[in-house]
C-alpha positions as CSV (number, residue, x, y, z in Angstrom):
1,S,122.3,101.6,117.1
2,E,125.9,100.8,118.3
3,C,126.2,97.2,116.6
4,K,123.2,96.0,115.3
5,K,122.3,93.8,116.8
6,K,119.3,92.8,119.0
7,M,118.4,94.1,122.7
8,I,116.9,91.0,124.4
9,R,114.6,91.4,127.0
10,R,115.7,90.6,130.4
11,P,112.7,90.7,132.7
12,A,112.6,91.4,136.6
13,S,113.5,89.4,139.2
14,S,110.4,87.8,140.8
15,N,113.4,87.0,144.5
16,P,111.6,90.5,146.3
17,N,115.1,89.3,149.6
18,L,117.8,89.6,146.8
19,K,119.6,93.6,146.7
20,N,120.6,94.1,143.4
21,R,116.6,92.7,142.1
22,Q,115.7,94.2,138.9
23,K,112.7,95.9,139.4
24,Y,111.4,95.7,136.1
25,D,111.4,94.7,132.5
26,M,115.2,95.5,130.4
27,L,116.3,96.2,127.3
28,I,119.6,95.8,127.3
29,C,122.6,94.4,124.1
30,T,124.4,91.4,125.0
31,T,127.3,91.9,122.4
32,D,130.2,91.8,123.5
33,N,131.8,95.6,123.7
34,C,128.5,97.0,123.0
35,N,128.3,100.7,123.9
36,T,124.8,100.9,123.9
37,I,123.5,100.5,127.5
38,G,120.5,99.3,128.9
39,T,117.1,101.3,129.3
40,S,113.1,100.2,131.0
41,L,111.1,98.5,128.3
42,D,108.4,100.7,129.2
43,V,110.6,103.5,128.5
44,V,111.8,102.6,124.7
45,E,107.9,100.9,124.2
46,K,105.9,103.6,124.8
47,K,108.3,106.2,122.7
48,V,107.8,103.4,120.0
49,I,104.4,104.3,119.8
50,D,104.5,107.4,120.1
51,E,106.0,107.7,117.4
52,L,104.8,105.9,115.1
53,S,100.9,107.7,116.4
54,D,103.0,110.8,115.3
55,W,103.3,109.5,111.9
56,V,100.4,108.1,111.0
57,A,99.1,111.6,112.1
58,E,101.9,113.3,110.0
59,Y,100.7,110.9,107.5
60,K,96.7,111.9,107.4
61,L,97.9,115.5,107.6
62,K,99.1,115.3,104.7
63,N,96.0,114.0,103.3
64,A,97.8,112.0,100.2
65,A,100.1,109.2,99.7
66,P,103.2,108.9,98.0
67,K,102.5,109.3,93.8
68,S,103.3,105.8,92.3
69,S,105.0,105.3,89.9
70,V,103.7,101.9,88.6
71,S,102.2,103.6,85.7
72,D,105.3,105.5,84.3
73,K,106.8,101.7,84.7
74,Q,104.5,100.6,83.2
75,Q,104.6,102.8,80.5
76,L,108.7,102.0,80.6
77,L,108.3,98.4,80.1
78,D,105.1,98.1,77.5
79,N,108.3,100.4,75.9
80,A,110.5,97.6,75.9
81,R,108.6,95.2,75.2
82,R,107.8,96.6,71.2
83,E,111.4,97.5,71.1
84,Y,112.1,93.4,71.6
85,E,109.3,92.8,68.9
86,I,110.5,95.0,66.4
87,R,114.1,93.9,67.3
88,L,113.6,90.4,67.4
89,K,111.4,90.8,63.3
90,Q,114.9,92.7,62.2
91,N,116.0,89.5,62.8
92,N,113.4,87.5,61.0
93,R,114.4,89.5,58.0
94,L,117.9,89.8,58.4
95,H,118.0,85.9,57.6
96,D,114.8,86.1,54.9
97,L,117.5,88.7,53.4
98,L,120.5,86.5,53.4
99,E,118.4,83.7,51.7
100,Q,117.4,85.9,49.0
101,G,120.2,86.1,48.2
102,V,120.3,90.7,48.9
103,Y,123.8,89.9,51.5
104,D,126.7,88.2,51.2
105,I,127.7,86.6,55.0
106,E,129.7,88.2,56.1
107,T,127.3,91.5,56.1
108,F,124.4,89.1,57.8
109,L,127.5,88.1,60.0
110,E,128.5,91.2,60.3
111,R,124.8,93.3,61.6
112,S,123.5,90.2,62.9
113,A,126.4,90.2,65.5
114,S,125.6,93.7,65.3
115,L,121.8,93.0,65.9
116,Q,122.1,90.7,68.3
117,D,124.0,92.8,70.5
118,H,121.1,95.1,71.1
119,I,118.7,91.8,71.7
120,N,120.6,91.8,74.8
121,E,120.4,94.8,75.6
122,S,116.6,94.5,74.6
123,T,116.3,91.9,77.1
124,S,118.0,92.6,79.5
125,R,116.3,96.0,80.3
126,L,113.2,94.2,80.5
127,I,114.1,91.9,82.5
128,N,115.0,95.5,84.7
129,L,111.6,97.2,84.2
130,E,109.7,94.1,85.4
131,K,111.9,94.0,88.0
132,D,111.2,97.6,88.8
133,L,107.7,97.5,88.1
134,V,107.2,94.6,90.5
135,S,108.6,96.1,93.3
136,E,107.1,99.4,92.6
137,K,103.8,96.8,92.6
138,E,104.9,96.0,96.2
139,K,105.9,99.8,98.0
140,D,102.3,100.9,97.5
141,A,100.3,97.9,98.2
142,N,103.3,98.1,101.3
143,I,102.1,101.7,102.2
144,N,97.9,101.1,101.6
145,R,98.4,98.2,104.2
146,F,100.4,99.2,106.9
147,L,98.8,103.1,107.7
148,P,95.5,100.9,108.2
149,G,97.0,98.1,109.5
150,C,98.9,100.8,112.3
151,Q,96.5,102.5,112.7
152,Q,94.4,99.0,114.3
153,L,97.7,98.2,115.9
154,L,97.2,102.0,117.8
155,D,93.7,101.7,118.8
156,I,94.3,98.7,120.9
157,Y,97.6,98.8,121.5
158,W,97.6,98.9,125.6
159,E,94.5,96.8,125.4
160,L,97.1,93.8,124.0
161,K,99.0,91.0,126.0
162,V,102.7,91.7,126.1
163,Q,103.2,89.0,123.1
164,D,100.2,90.4,121.4
165,R,101.8,93.2,121.5
166,N,105.3,91.6,120.5
167,K,103.5,89.7,117.7
168,A,102.4,93.3,116.0
169,L,105.4,95.0,116.4
170,K,107.3,92.7,114.8
171,I,104.1,92.5,111.7
172,L,104.4,96.3,111.2
173,L,108.1,97.6,112.2
174,D,111.8,95.5,110.4
175,S,113.8,97.3,113.5
176,V,113.8,100.7,115.3
177,E,116.8,102.4,116.1
């Protein structure tokens, strides 16, 4: 948490004759001038698994997923699409009114510029709402996958080989501080 860099594993020394030999695996920070001190890998690993267990238990206790806002975002997107379609129809009618002689060139250009601004705003809003909707759907999918995956990992974690534990944690967690 001090320098935001990854800590590395320093394995225990296998030579029992060394006076200052490392008796257990350590996590250390190799960043120059970082105040982070090393610690036993076992301590960190146990704490991470305990925290994940607590989180899963608390989540199950609440027994409710966070309210999804996918339907709200979908509704906003649908409304924005309708608004965009209306603006495009207005643009077509504007050209028809010019061709029919209802509007002179000056009025047409003035209204056309204003309408084009509205179309650009609608386009921008559509793009942002589509991104928000995709992001919200991904968030919901991640939540629905994370809890079962986390529970499965916790059930078998201590039975896994060290390399498999590392891979499993990397799948579930982006970082730990």
